[in-house]
C-alpha positions, 0 to 999 in steps of 0.5 A, spaced: 553 572 559 554 565 562 548 561 565 550 562 572 550 569 571 543 570 570 538 572 575 535 566 579 528 569 577 529 568 570 526 563 566 529 558 562 527 558 555 527 551 552 526 551 545 524 545 541 525 542 534 519 542 530 519 534 530 511 533 528 512 538 522 518 535 520 515 528 521 509 529 517 514 532 511 518 526 511 513 521 511 510 525 505 516 524 502 517 517 503 509 515 501 510 518 495 517 514 493 514 508 496 508 509 491 512 510 485 516 504 487 509 500 487 507 503 480 514 501 477 513 494 480 506 493 477 508 496 470 514 491 471 509 485 471 503 488 467 506 492 461 507 486 456 507 487 448 504 483 443 500 478 446 505 476 451 502 473 458 505 477 464 509 473 468 510 474 476 517 473 479 518 472 486 522 478 486 515 482 484 511 479 490 517 481 495 517 488 492 510 489 493 510 486 500 516 491 502 514 497 499 506 496 501 508 496 508 513 502 508 507 506 504 502 504 509 506 505 515 509 512 512 501 514 511 499 512 518 505 515 521 504 522 517 497 522 518 498 521 526 504 526 526 499 531 523 493 530 527 498 531 534 501 537 531 497 543 534 500 548 529 497 544 523 494 548 517 488 547 513 492 546 506 496 541 510 490 537 512 488 537 505 494 534 503 494 529 508 487 527 507 489 526 499 495 522 501 491 517 505 486 516 500 491 516 494 496 512 497 491 507 500 488 506 493 495 505 490 496 500 494 490 496 493 491 497 485 498 495 484 497 489 488 501 483 485 497 476 485 500 472 490 503 477 495 497 476 500 497 468 502 489 467 502 486 460 503 484 456 497 477 455 497 475 448 498 471 444 492 465 440 493 465 434 490 458 432 487 459 425 485 458 426 478 465 425 474 462 424 467 466 427 461 463 432 457 459 430 451 459 434 445 454 429 440 453 435 435 445 436 437 443 429 439 443 427 446 442 419 445 450 418 445 451 422 451 451 419 458 445 421 462 441 423 456 
């Protein structure tokens, strides 16, 4: 039957794709992948053996900035899509709340120093520039007594 053969009183049935559940699911997958990448980046910096000091490369800082932005954007997108979905379920709501809490915590825990440019605190000059004195218990040899 062709579309022109339908009676004029028949309503057109518009089927819509379930964009909001698909968006929520896709955002959840992206968040899990981004959090995994943030964790491996953090381990790349801080997993050292035998007393070595962790070394932060500029690549680690760039990786943190990119994947933390992706994770936070996907968290926001997934939570918003879930809230706008009329057919949301309790289990999906629980998953989104858990994902937002764990995702935000992981972004904060996996922070790499130097990733966020913060102003350096200003040092106050108190005018006292005497070198430290260790006289062995007698203060007569030190400046200022």
